[in-house]
N, C-alpha and C positions, 0 to 999 in steps of 0.2 A: 298709746299714742302711735301715730304713724309719722315717720320722718320722710320728708319729700325733698329731694335734691334736684334743682332745676339748672339746666345748662343753656347757654346761648340765648336765643330769642325768647325762650320760655322764661328764663330768669329776668330778662328785661321787661317782658309783658306783665309778669306777676310782681315785679319790683322786689324780688327776693331770690336769693340763691338757695336758701334752706328754709323750710317751713315744718312745723309740727302741728298735726291736727288730731283731734280725738274723734273716733267714729262711734256713732250711736248704733250702727249695724254694719255688717260687711257691705262694701261697695266695690264696683269695678274701678279700675285705674281711670278709665275715661270719665266716669261720673265724678270722681274726685278732682281730676284735672280741669274739667269743664267749669267747676265751681271756683277754681283758683286762678286760672289763666285766661284772660280775655282773648278771644279769637283762636282758642285752642283747636277747634275743628277745621280751621283753615290750613293747618299743617297736616298734610296727608301722610307724609313719611316722617317717622320718628322712631327713636330707639328707646325702648322701655326696659328697665331692669327692676325686678322685685327681689330683694335680698341677694343681689348680685347675679341673678339668673335672668336670661332673656324672657320677656313676657309680651303679651299683646294687650290692647286696650280693654278687652273683655275679661281679663284676669281679675279674680276677686281678691281684694286686699282686706286684711284683718289687722286688728290691734297688734302692734309690735313689729309690723313689716316696715321695710324701707323701700321707697320708690325712688328711682333715678330716671329722669327723662331728658332727652336731648333731641333737637331737630337734626335731620339728616342734611348735611351740607352737600351742595353740588356746585359745579362751576366748570369753567373751561378756559 
């Protein structure tokens, strides 16, 4: 199982703060999140952590990993 923790707008869009999924094969973070979060690609800036370490959307996720993703907030 892969545990996914969503923050901010991502949690709102996916209607969940935490999800667990089973992978049938290794996938990238972006592949997984596109399936779970409507309009995921509209967020150009995001913070992604895999097992607590910074990662990019093209990082490969495997069974047992934990993903945490949050949008970057800006304002003024």
